[in-house]
SELO-937336 format. One line per 2 residues: their letters; for each residue x, y, z of C-alpha. Coordinates in steps of 0.25 Angstrom, whole numbers, padded with zeros to 4 digits. Each point is the difference from the previous one (the first is absolute). Example, Ala and Ser with C-alpha at 12.3 -4.5 7.8 and 13.67 -1.06 7.14 Angstrom:
<atoms>
AS> 0049,-0018,0031  0006,0014,-0002 $
</atoms>
This chain:
<atoms>
MN> 0151,0581,0200  0000,-0012,0009 $
HF> -0012,-0006,-0008  0008,0002,-0013 $
LT> 0012,-0007,0005  -0009,-0011,0006 $
TL> -0007,-0002,-0014  0013,0001,-0008 $
SH> 0006,-0010,0009  -0012,-0009,-0001 $
NH> 0001,0001,-0015  0015,-0003,0000 $
RY> -0002,-0012,0008  -0011,-0005,-0010 $
LL> 0010,0003,-0012  0010,-0009,0006 $
RR> -0009,-0011,0001  -0004,0001,-0015 $
PI> 0006,-0010,-0010  0011,0007,-0008 $
PS> -0004,0000,-0015  0007,-0010,-0009 $
FT> 0007,0011,-0009  0006,0006,0012 $
IR> 0007,-0014,0002  0005,0000,-0014 $
FA> 0005,0014,0001  0008,-0003,0013 $
SA> 0006,-0013,-0006  0004,0007,-0012 $
HY> 0008,0010,0007  0004,-0006,0013 $
KP> 0015,-0003,0003  0003,-0007,0013 $
HK> 0010,0006,0009  0013,-0007,0000 $
PP> 0005,-0004,0014  0012,0008,0004 $
PP> 0013,-0007,-0003  0006,-0007,0012 $
QA> 0010,0009,0007  0015,-0005,-0002 $
PP> 0005,-0006,0013  0010,0009,0008 $
TP> 0014,-0001,-0005  0010,-0004,0011 $
PK> 0011,0009,0003  0014,-0002,-0005 $
PP> 0011,0005,0009  0014,0003,-0006 $
QK> 0010,-0010,-0001  0014,0004,0005 $
PA> 0008,-0013,-0001  0011,-0003,0010 $
TF> 0009,-0012,0000  0005,-0008,0012 $
TL> 0010,-0012,0001  0002,-0010,0011 $
HD> 0006,-0014,0000  0004,0003,-0015 $
HT> -0015,0001,-0003  -0005,0013,-0006 $
WE> -0014,0005,-0001  -0007,0013,-0004 $
DP> -0011,0007,0008  -0007,0011,-0008 $
YS> -0008,0005,0012  0010,0000,0011 $
WM> -0001,0016,-0001  -0013,-0002,0008 $
SN> 0007,-0003,0013  0011,0011,-0001 $
LN> -0006,0007,0012  0011,0011,0000 $
DK> -0002,0004,-0015  -0010,0011,0001 $
VA> -0003,-0001,-0015  -0003,-0014,0001 $
MR> -0009,0002,0012  -0008,0010,-0008 $
HM> -0001,-0009,-0012  -0005,-0011,0010 $
DV> -0010,0009,0006  -0006,0003,-0014 $
YM> 0000,-0015,-0003  -0007,-0003,0013 $
EQ> -0011,0010,-0003  -0001,-0006,-0014 $
EQ> -0001,-0014,0006  -0011,0004,0010 $
KY> -0008,0007,-0011  0001,-0013,-0009 $
TE> -0005,-0009,0011  -0012,0010,0003 $
AV> -0003,0000,-0015  0000,-0015,-0001 $
LA> -0008,-0002,0012  -0010,0011,-0003 $
DT> -0011,-0009,-0004  0001,-0007,0014 $
DR> -0003,0013,0008  -0014,-0004,0004 $
LQ> 0005,-0014,0003  0011,0005,0009 $
SK> -0010,0009,0007  -0009,-0012,0002 $
LQ> 0011,-0009,0005  0005,0011,0009 $
SE> -0014,0001,0006  -0001,-0015,0002 $
MA> 0014,-0001,0007  -0002,0013,0009 $
SR> -0014,-0006,0004  0008,-0012,0006 $
MS> 0010,0008,0008  -0001,-0004,0014 $
SQ> -0007,0011,0008  0009,-0003,0011 $
LS> 0009,0012,0002  0008,-0005,0011 $
TP> 0009,-0011,0003  -0005,-0010,0011 $
PF> 0007,0005,0012  0010,-0009,0007 $
RW> 0002,0001,0015  0014,0002,0006 $
GP> 0000,0001,0015  -0010,0010,0004 $
WL> -0002,0006,-0014  -0007,-0002,-0013 $
YY> 0007,0004,-0012  -0006,0002,-0014 $
RR> 0000,0008,-0013  -0012,0007,-0005 $
VE> -0003,0009,-0012  -0007,0013,0002 $
EG> -0011,0004,-0010  0006,0008,-0011 $
KQ> 0015,-0003,0003  0009,-0008,-0008 $
YP> 0009,-0006,0011  -0003,-0007,0013 $
VL> 0002,0004,0014  0007,-0009,0010 $
CR> -0008,0000,0013  -0001,-0006,0013 $
RL> -0010,-0001,0012  0000,-0006,0014 $
AS> -0008,-0013,-0001  -0005,0002,0014 $
LN> -0008,0013,-0005  -0007,-0007,-0012 $
EE> -0002,-0015,0001  -0011,0001,-0009 $
FI> 0009,0006,-0011  -0004,-0003,-0015 $
SH> 0010,0007,-0008  -0008,0006,-0012 $
KS> -0012,0004,0009  0009,0006,0011 $
PT> -0004,0014,0005  0005,0010,-0011 $
GG> 0014,0004,0003  0000,-0008,0012 $
FD> -0010,0009,0008  -0010,-0007,0009 $
FI> -0012,0008,0000  -0006,-0007,0012 $
SG> 0011,0003,0009  0005,0012,-0007 $
KR> 0014,-0005,0000  0010,-0002,-0011 $
IE> 0005,-0014,0001  0008,-0001,-0013 $
QK> 0015,0005,-0001  0005,0003,-0014 $
LI> 0014,-0005,-0001  0004,0003,-0015 $
DY> -0009,0008,-0010  0006,-0005,-0013 $
NQ> -0007,0011,-0007  0009,0010,0008 $
EG> 0012,-0008,-0003  -0003,0001,-0015 $
ER> 0000,0015,0001  0014,-0001,0007 $
FG> 0005,-0009,-0011  -0005,0007,-0013 $
GY> -0014,-0006,-0001  0005,-0014,0001 $
AY> -0002,-0009,0012  0006,-0013,0000 $
EE> 0005,-0007,0013  0009,-0012,0000 $
VS> 0003,-0003,0014  -0008,0003,0013 $
EV> 0003,-0005,0014  -0007,0004,0013 $
SP> 0009,-0001,0012  -0003,-0011,0010 $
DH> -0003,0011,0011  -0010,0006,-0010 $
RF> 0006,0014,0001  0007,0001,-0014 $
IA> -0002,-0004,-0014  0011,-0001,-0010 $
YT> -0003,0000,-0015  0006,0003,-0013 $
MY> -0006,0009,-0011  0004,0000,-0015 $
DK> 0007,0013,-0004  -0004,-0001,-0015 $
DN> 0009,0012,-0004  0013,-0007,0006 $
DF> -0005,-0014,-0002  0003,-0005,0014 $
FK> -0008,-0003,0013  0001,0010,0011 $
LC> -0001,-0005,0015  -0010,0007,0009 $
VR> -0002,-0002,0015  -0013,0006,0006 $
DL> -0003,0001,0015  -0014,-0006,0001 $
NL> -0002,0008,0013  0003,0013,-0005 $
GS> -0003,-0002,-0015  0012,0006,-0005 $
LC> 0012,-0005,-0007  0013,-0002,0008 $
SK> 0013,0007,-0004  0008,-0013,0000 $
PQ> 0002,-0009,-0006  0000,0006,-0014 $
AD> 0005,-0008,-0012  -0002,-0002,-0015 $
WV> 0001,-0013,-0008  -0006,-0008,0012 $
CN> -0006,-0014,-0004  -0003,-0006,0014 $
VA> -0001,0003,0015  -0001,-0008,0013 $
WA> -0003,0005,0014  0009,-0004,0012 $
KG> 0001,0004,0015  -0015,0000,0001 $
GQ> -0002,0011,-0010  0012,0009,0005 $
AL> 0009,-0004,-0012  -0002,-0002,-0014 $
LY> 0008,-0008,-0010  -0001,0003,-0015 $
VI> 0007,-0005,-0013  0004,0010,-0011 $
TD> 0003,-0004,-0014  0011,0006,-0009 $
QK> -0003,0007,-0013  -0002,-0013,-0007 $
KK> -0011,-0003,0010  0008,-0011,0007 $
PY> -0002,-0001,0015  0013,0000,0006 $
RI> 0001,0008,0013  -0007,-0001,0013 $
YC> -0002,0012,0010  -0005,0001,0014 $
SM> -0006,0013,0005  -0004,0003,0015 $
LG> -0012,0008,0000  0001,0012,0008 $
SK> 0015,0000,0000  0008,0010,-0007 $
DE> 0011,-0010,-0003  0003,-0004,-0015 $
DV> -0006,-0012,-0005  0009,-0012,0002 $
IL> 0004,-0009,-0012  -0002,-0015,0005 $
LE> 0004,-0007,-0013  0004,0004,-0014 $
EP> 0002,-0010,-0012  0006,0008,-0012 $
EE> 0002,-0011,-0009  -0009,0000,-0012 $
NV> -0007,-0013,0001  -0002,0000,0015 $
HV> -0014,0005,0006  -0004,0002,0014 $
NI> -0014,0000,0006  -0006,0001,0014 $
RH> -0013,-0004,0008  -0004,-0001,0014 $
TK> -0004,-0013,0006  -0015,-0001,0004 $
DF> 0003,0002,0015  0009,0012,-0003 $
KF> 0011,-0006,0008  0010,-0001,-0012 $
VT> 0003,0007,-0013  0004,-0010,-0011 $
VY> 0010,0004,-0010  0001,-0007,-0014 $
VF> 0012,0001,-0008  -0001,-0007,-0013 $
ST> 0007,-0001,-0014  -0002,-0010,-0011 $
TY> 0011,-0009,0006  -0004,0000,0015 $
SK> -0010,0004,0011  0002,0004,0014 $
VF> -0009,0004,0012  0004,0008,0012 $
LI> -0007,0004,0013  0000,0013,0006 $
NA> -0005,0001,0015  -0012,0010,-0001 $
AD> 0002,0005,0014  0014,0004,-0003 $
PL> 0001,0002,-0015  0015,0006,0000 $
SG> 0005,-0013,0007  0004,-0006,-0013 $
LT> -0005,-0011,-0010  0001,-0015,0003 $
LV> 0000,-0010,-0012  -0010,-0011,0002 $
WE> -0001,-0006,-0014  0007,-0001,-0013 $
CE> -0001,-0008,-0012  0006,-0001,-0014 $
AC> -0008,0006,-0012  -0011,0009,0002 $
AH> -0012,-0005,0008  -0013,0004,0005 $
CI> 0000,0001,0015  -0008,0006,0012 $
IE> 0004,-0001,0014  -0010,0002,0012 $
HH> 0002,-0001,0015  -0009,-0008,0009 $
QG> 0002,-0003,0015  0015,-0002,-0001 $
YL> 0001,-0006,-0013  0003,0005,-0014 $
YL> -0008,-0005,-0011  0005,0000,-0015 $
FT> -0009,-0001,-0012  0008,-0003,-0012 $
NA> 0002,-0007,-0013  0016,-0001,0001 $
NK> 0007,-0012,-0005  0001,-0012,0010 $
EG> 0013,-0006,0002  0005,0006,-0013 $
NS> -0012,-0005,-0008  -0010,0009,-0006 $
VN> -0015,-0001,0005  -0012,0004,-0007 $
YH> -0009,0004,0012  0001,0008,0013 $
YI> 0002,-0006,0014  0001,0005,0014 $
LR> 0013,-0001,0009  0001,0004,0014 $
SP> 0012,0003,0010  0001,0004,0014 $
LH> 0002,0015,0001  0012,-0002,0009 $
SS> 0008,-0010,-0008  0014,-0004,0001 $
SP> 0009,0003,-0013  -0002,-0005,-0010 $
RK> -0015,0001,0001  -0007,-0013,-0003 $
WE> -0014,0001,-0007  -0009,-0012,0000 $
NV> -0013,-0004,-0008  -0013,0003,0006 $
FI> -0008,-0008,-0009  0002,-0013,-0008 $
DD> -0001,0003,-0015  -0013,-0004,-0006 $
ND> -0003,0000,-0015  -0015,-0001,0003 $
LV> 0000,0013,0008  0010,0011,-0004 $
IE> 0002,0012,0008  -0001,0013,-0008 $
DV> 0000,0011,0011  0000,0001,0015 $
DF> -0005,0010,0010  0002,0001,0015 $
CD> -0007,0005,0012  0004,-0003,0015 $
SH> -0010,-0012,0001  0000,-0006,-0014 $
LV> 0008,-0003,-0013  -0009,0002,-0012 $
LI> 0004,-0007,-0013  -0005,0003,-0014 $
VK> 0002,-0014,-0007  -0003,-0006,-0013 $
EG> -0007,-0014,-0001  0001,-0005,-0014 $
ER> -0005,0012,-0008  -0008,0006,0012 $
FR> 0004,0011,0009  -0003,-0002,0015 $
LC> 0001,0008,0013  0003,-0007,0013 $
SV> 0006,0003,0014  0009,-0007,0010 $
AL> 0000,0003,0015  0013,0006,0005 $
PL> 0009,-0004,0007  0002,-0013,-0007 $
PR> 0000,-0013,0008  0014,-0002,0007 $
NK> -0001,-0015,-0001  0006,0000,-0014 $
DV> 0009,0008,-0009  -0006,-0001,-0013 $
FH> -0015,-0002,-0003  -0009,-0005,-0011 $
LK> -0010,0011,-0003  -0012,-0010,-0001 $
EL> 0003,-0005,0014  -0001,0014,0007 $
GL> -0016,0000,-0002  0000,0012,-0010 $
HF> -0012,0009,0000  -0004,0003,-0014 $
LP> -0008,0012,-0004  -0011,-0004,-0010 $
LP> 0002,0007,-0013  -0007,0001,-0013 $
ES> 0004,-0010,-0011  0007,0010,-0010 $
VS> 0010,0007,0010  0011,0006,-0008 $
QI> 0008,0007,0010  0000,0002,0016 $
SP> 0007,0013,0005  0003,0003,0014 $
GP> -0006,0013,0005  0007,0011,0009 $
NY> 0000,-0009,0013  0008,0010,0008 $
DF> -0005,-0004,0013  0009,-0012,0004 $
YS> -0008,-0003,0013  -0014,-0001,-0007 $
PI> -0005,-0013,-0004  -0008,0006,-0011 $
MR> 0008,0000,-0014  -0005,0006,-0013 $
FT> 0001,-0006,-0014  -0005,0004,-0014 $
IS> -0006,-0012,-0008  0001,0002,-0015 $
SP> -0007,-0008,-0011  -0003,0001,-0015 $
VM> -0015,-0001,0003  -0002,0008,0013 $
PD> 0003,0014,0005  0012,0001,0010 $
AV> -0005,-0004,0014  0008,0006,0012 $
VD> -0001,-0010,0011  0003,0001,0015 $
YD> 0004,-0014,0005  -0002,-0002,0015 $
LS> 0011,-0010,0003  -0005,-0002,0015 $
NG> -0013,-0006,-0004  0001,-0004,-0015 $
KF> -0010,0010,-0005  0001,0010,-0011 $
EI> -0007,0012,-0004  -0001,0007,-0014 $
IQ> 0001,0014,0003  0001,0006,-0014 $
QQ> -0005,-0006,-0013  -0007,0007,-0011 $
NL> -0014,-0007,-0003  -0002,0002,-0015 $
LQ> -0013,-0007,0000  -0006,0010,0009 $
ER> 0008,0012,-0005  0005,0003,0014 $
TR> 0012,-0002,0009  0000,-0007,0013 $
VL> 0009,0006,0010  0000,-0006,0014 $
YG> 0008,0003,0013  -0002,-0001,0015 $
TA> -0013,-0003,0005  -0006,0005,-0012 $
SS> 0003,-0013,-0007  -0012,-0006,0006 $
VG> -0007,0003,-0012  0010,-0008,-0008 $
PT> 0005,-0014,0000  0009,-0005,0011 $
MD> 0003,-0015,-0004  0005,-0012,0008 $
KK> 0009,-0008,-0009  -0006,-0013,0003 $
SN> -0015,0004,0001  -0001,0010,-0011 $
SN> 0007,-0008,-0012  -0006,-0009,-0010 $
KD> 0004,-0014,-0003  0012,0005,-0008 $
GE> 0006,0008,0011  -0004,0013,-0006 $
SD> -0008,0012,0006  -0014,0003,-0006 $
SW> 0002,0015,0004  0009,0005,-0010 $
ND> -0005,0010,-0011  0004,-0010,-0010 $
LS> -0004,0002,-0015  0002,-0015,-0004 $
EF> -0015,-0001,-0003  0002,0010,-0011 $
YG> 0015,-0002,-0004  0008,-0012,-0002 $
CE> 0014,-0003,0003  0008,-0011,-0006 $
NH> 0015,-0005,0002  0007,-0007,-0011 $
QV> 0014,-0006,-0002  0006,0004,-0014 $
VS> 0012,-0007,-0006  0010,0010,-0004 $
SD> 0010,-0002,-0012  0010,-0008,0008 $
GV> -0010,-0008,0008  -0001,0008,0012 $
KV> -0014,0001,0006  -0005,0015,0001 $
GL> -0012,0004,0009  -0011,0007,-0007 $
TI> -0012,0006,0007  -0013,0005,-0008 $
VY> -0012,0008,0005  -0013,0001,-0008 $
SH> -0015,0003,0001  -0008,-0012,0002 $
KR> -0011,0006,-0009  0009,0005,-0011 $
KK> 0010,-0011,-0002  -0001,-0007,-0014 $
EG> 0009,-0010,-0005  0010,0006,-0010 $
EN> -0007,0014,-0001  0004,0008,0012 $
PG> 0011,0011,-0001  0011,-0001,0010 $
LL> 0011,0008,0007  0012,-0008,0005 $
HG> 0008,0007,0011  0015,-0003,0002 $
HG> 0012,0005,0008  0011,-0009,0002 $
AY> 0011,0008,0006  0006,0003,0014 $
GE> -0006,-0012,0006  -0013,0008,0002 $
LL> -0013,-0006,0002  -0010,0002,-0011 $
DK> -0012,0008,0005  -0012,-0008,-0002 $
KW> -0009,0006,0010  -0014,0005,-0004 $
CN> -0001,0013,-0006  -0013,0008,-0001 $
ES> 0005,0007,-0013  0001,-0014,-0007 $
KS> -0015,-0003,0003  -0003,0009,-0012 $
LL> 0007,-0010,-0009  -0004,-0012,0006 $
DR> -0015,0004,-0001  0003,0002,-0015 $
GW> 0004,-0014,-0002  0015,0002,0002 $
IL> 0009,-0011,0006  0011,0005,0009 $
AY> 0012,-0010,0001  0013,0001,0008 $
AD> 0013,-0007,-0004  0009,-0004,0012 $
VR> 0012,0000,-0009  0014,-0003,0005 $
GD> 0006,0012,0006  -0012,0002,0008 $
EI> -0004,-0004,0014  0010,0001,0011 $
IT> -0005,0012,0008  -0009,0011,0000 $
KG> 0007,0012,-0005  -0004,0014,0005 $
KN> -0004,0006,0014  -0003,-0009,0011 $
ER> -0010,0006,0010  0008,-0004,0012 $
NS> 0014,0004,-0005  -0003,0011,-0010 $
TF> 0013,-0002,-0008  0007,-0013,-0002 $
LF> 0010,-0001,-0010  -0001,-0010,-0011 $
YF> 0007,-0012,0007  -0006,0002,0013 $
EK> -0015,0003,-0003  -0010,-0009,0007 $
GG> -0007,-0011,-0008  -0015,0001,0001 $
GG> -0002,-0012,-0009  0011,-0004,-0010 $
GR> -0001,-0012,-0009  0011,-0009,-0005 $
GK> 0012,0005,0007  0013,0007,-0004 $
KW> 0004,-0010,-0011  -0013,0004,-0007 $
HE> 0005,0014,0000  0014,-0003,-0004 $
DG> -0004,-0008,-0012  -0007,0012,-0005 $
RS> 0011,0011,0001  0012,0004,-0006 $
IK> 0005,-0010,-0011  -0012,-0008,0003 $
KQ> -0010,0011,-0003  -0004,-0007,-0012 $
NS> -0007,-0010,0008  -0010,0011,0005 $
IN> -0003,0004,-0014  -0002,-0015,-0005 $
DY> -0009,-0003,0013  -0009,0012,-0004 $
IS> -0001,-0004,-0015  -0004,-0014,0005 $
CA> -0011,0005,0008  -0005,0009,-0011 $
EF> 0000,-0012,-0009  -0007,-0009,0010 $
LI> -0011,0011,0002  -0003,0000,-0015 $
NN> 0003,-0015,-0003  -0010,-0004,0011 $
KI> -0010,0009,-0005  -0001,0008,0013 $
IH> 0003,0013,-0008  -0004,0003,-0014 $
QN> 0012,-0002,-0009  0000,0015,-0005 $
KL> -0004,0006,0013  0012,-0002,0009 $
AG> 0006,0013,0007  0012,0001,0009 $
WG> 0002,0008,0012  0013,0004,0007 $
YS> 0005,0010,0010  0014,0005,0001 $
AG> 0010,-0012,-0002  -0013,-0007,-0003 $
GL> 0000,0009,-0013  0013,-0006,-0004 $
LI> -0006,-0014,0001  -0012,0003,-0009 $
AS> 0007,0008,-0010  0011,-0011,-0002 $
AI> -0012,-0010,-0001  -0006,0009,-0011 $
NF> 0014,0000,-0007  0001,-0015,0000 $
SP> -0015,-0003,-0003  -0007,0013,-0005 $
HL> -0011,-0009,-0007  -0005,-0005,0014 $
FR> -0005,0014,0005  -0010,0009,-0005 $
AA> 0003,0011,0010  0009,0004,0012 $
IL> 0001,0010,0011  0014,0003,0005 $
KV> 0000,0009,0013  0013,0008,0003 $
PF> 0008,-0011,-0007  0014,-0004,0000 $
LD> 0003,-0002,-0015  0014,0003,-0003 $
PS> 0009,-0008,0010  0011,0000,-0011 $
NT> 0003,0015,0001  -0005,0002,0014 $
LV> 0009,-0010,0006  0012,0004,-0008 $
HP> -0002,0015,0001  -0009,0003,0012 $
IL> -0007,0013,0000  -0007,-0002,0014 $
PL> 0007,-0007,0012  -0001,-0015,-0001 $
TP> 0002,-0009,0012  0007,-0014,0001 $
AD> -0013,-0006,0000  -0003,0005,-0014 $
YE> 0013,-0006,-0005  -0002,-0013,0007 $
EF> -0014,0000,-0007  0003,0003,-0014 $
GY> 0015,-0003,-0001  0014,0008,0001 $
PG> 0003,0005,-0014  0015,-0001,0004 $
DI> -0001,-0015,0000  -0001,-0004,-0015 $
DD> -0010,-0012,0002  -0009,0010,0008 $
FK> 0002,0010,-0011  -0004,-0010,-0011 $
AI> -0012,-0004,0008  -0005,0014,0002 $
RR> 0001,0003,-0015  -0008,-0012,-0003 $
FC> -0012,0003,0009  0001,0015,-0001 $
PY> -0014,0005,-0005  0006,0012,-0007 $
EN> 0010,-0007,-0008  -0008,-0012,-0005 $
IQ> -0012,0007,-0006  -0003,-0008,-0013 $
NG> 0000,0007,-0014  -0012,-0001,-0009 $
VL> -0009,-0007,0010  -0014,0004,0005 $
YP> 0001,0003,0015  -0012,0000,0009 $
AV> -0006,0013,0005  0008,0005,0012 $
LV> -0003,0011,0010  0012,0004,0008 $
TS> -0001,0009,0012  0011,0008,0006 $
SF> 0004,0013,0007  0011,0009,0002 $
NT> 0002,-0005,0014  0001,-0015,-0003 $
RF> 0010,-0010,0006  0006,-0003,-0014 $
GV> -0002,0014,-0007  -0011,0004,-0010 $
WE> 0011,-0002,-0012  -0001,-0015,0002 $
AA> -0015,0000,-0005  0002,0011,-0010 $
KW> 0012,-0007,-0007  -0007,-0013,0000 $
VA> -0013,0006,-0006  0008,0008,-0011 $
RV> 0008,-0013,-0004  -0012,-0009,-0001 $
RE> -0007,0010,-0009  0013,0001,-0008 $
RT> 0002,-0015,-0002  -0014,-0006,0000 $
IY> -0012,0000,-0010  -0008,0012,0002 $
DP> -0015,-0003,0003  -0009,0010,0006 $
NH> -0008,-0011,0006  0013,-0004,0007 $
PI> 0004,0013,0006  0012,0002,0009 $
LL> -0003,0011,0010  0008,0007,0011 $
NL> -0008,0006,0011  0006,0009,0011 $
TT> -0006,-0001,0013  0001,0010,0012 $
NL> 0010,-0003,0011  -0011,0000,0010 $
VE> -0009,-0011,-0005  0005,-0010,0011 $
EN> -0004,0010,0010  -0014,0003,-0005 $
RY> -0010,-0011,-0002  -0009,0008,-0010 $
LQ> 0012,0002,-0009  0002,-0015,0001 $
CK> -0014,-0002,-0004  0002,0009,-0012 $
ES> 0013,-0007,-0004  -0007,-0014,0001 $
AL> -0012,0005,-0008  0009,0005,-0011 $
EA> 0008,-0014,0000  -0014,-0008,0000 $
AF> -0005,0009,-0012  0012,-0002,-0008 $
LL> -0001,-0015,0002  -0015,0000,-0004 $
KI> 0002,0008,-0012  0011,-0009,-0005 $
ME> -0007,-0013,0002  -0012,0006,-0007 $
S> 0007,0006,-0012 $
</atoms>
């Protein structure tokens, strides 16, 4: 049998090698019918939500909104229709992007591979303790920990003994303070912390957790010696806290139902007495806020509205002794007060002698001053060296300054010389930290230890991963304690004596001729960064930053992504992003437009003062001052849009980006900027990504569904004012979609827990499809993201991969 099979197989192979007779060919050609390729599948059909027109009138102007039902949260039928519609949108997005599934997987793998292997924040020392957060394997949320520095001088955070256990000594040297995975279980699977402050005696920690079901932050106080929650204080709607009396008293601020901070309480820990109200401001446009001075001797109370600002002091040793007014000014101003050796220092941009100023300056006044209190300038104004932010310790004042377009970090010894009342910065012998060329932001770190000469800062650049730096003010040396090294695919984390394996640099001897350190993990060898000045429609010059791959840049051929924000005076984030490397390496150019409305302060959490309300947040690198912000808000919002369009035209006209390959990118209020620019100049853009965008100010400001703050109305206008109302109607993206015009492809991402509501995105998407020319190569997509994206870096990778795949698909179609 085997022989037969072998022979047959041999003959068969021989037959395959024989030439086919000619008649066979003629026979085949006579009857062969080639297979027709299957007809191309029809593109997916976008969903069409029902229209239920509703009419609104204000200032004798009447308009119709066919999709207003989407925001009727109390209408159960409407919400069922909304659920169905959202499901249809999600399926449509998946169908349109189905051919990018493999690309998305590839991109996600690329991005995940660049994630920092560092699963711990670099520990910061405060007194005898090292505090840090780390992520345990397989857990979604981090753990806040501490350990005594004396027990582990060789500490390297991500290589530490597992769970803080030292196998050599057999001792547990780590103390878990808060496990946010357990907090997530307490709060319905969602763990989001807004504020956390350790008491100055290191015995308690006060923190607020978001209660998703009730939409407020709940105050929790934990005894760090016992590990248990304290029975008091207990409060809801808490937005800020400050310790007093050495940790025996806690002051906290609560908001009203519209989330306006309006009342300050004092709670004595261990006491059964009720919490005492220290201040209440019920007026609608008045906000309050608190923070402790860095030496913990005072609690500063900020009261501000659109028409005035006031600062009060509370003696931390006796918090029930009352409030003392130490500063007030007309109009709302950014102001921070610190105490140092018997002097109060004020960092502000308030008007000087009734005249508006476009910069920050420092004043000082003796603590025990006669009434009325007199404030004096500390430094002579210098247009060549503009102060952007300050930080104090007992021995030095650290300044973040801007010299031309370049950010710098310098220190001044304290106390200041007593032979003069006012000083020129340059005559004080400033010590400058050598920094890379393209620094876009400098942010102060925790810096809780007022009596330590070592201060921490984060240095950001478009062509360098963030570097966390410890700056020793006593000897002028600095140390990079954490920075991802993408070239070696590893993360360097140094601390204590273990830092001997890494660079400790003297500013004078370890800098090159330009004053820059050679030790940074800078990527400028591979990626370029350029700054341009673009002339806007009214002649004003607008800053434009572009980032690109040296290898991939080709004149007039590259696709590009233009970022913009232009709201709330927030600094446009230009720092290096690992996810963006996938686009840069594929020849994309990333551009950042510093339009009017940007660049007064850095919005969001400050590591040192967890929650700082809008008008009192620390800077960390502004730009052009409050006038730049004011010229891009309310009735002047059109300036922001014109600036962005001018930057888009500059990129195309100068052949930096291919004329048919420009995309826009905007987040939150930045989504309004990009969507408005598309309405005015749809031909400029081939695609756009709008993340949780604000797209319908016309209806939202007139009939708010979710609570709005005075800052929202200050930014976009008061619809009760007829001039503001007309301006809102002009720049509103939802109300100004062009008819019969081809729009770029747009991917809109939103969620049911977004600041402006998912209906903002859903209404805009529906109306764009309704009014504009339909083209399957220009899809308008709505993608719903999970609420937990910001808390999970793997989900962030997945979302970023989806966005990148969308852009690549559109540009190649």
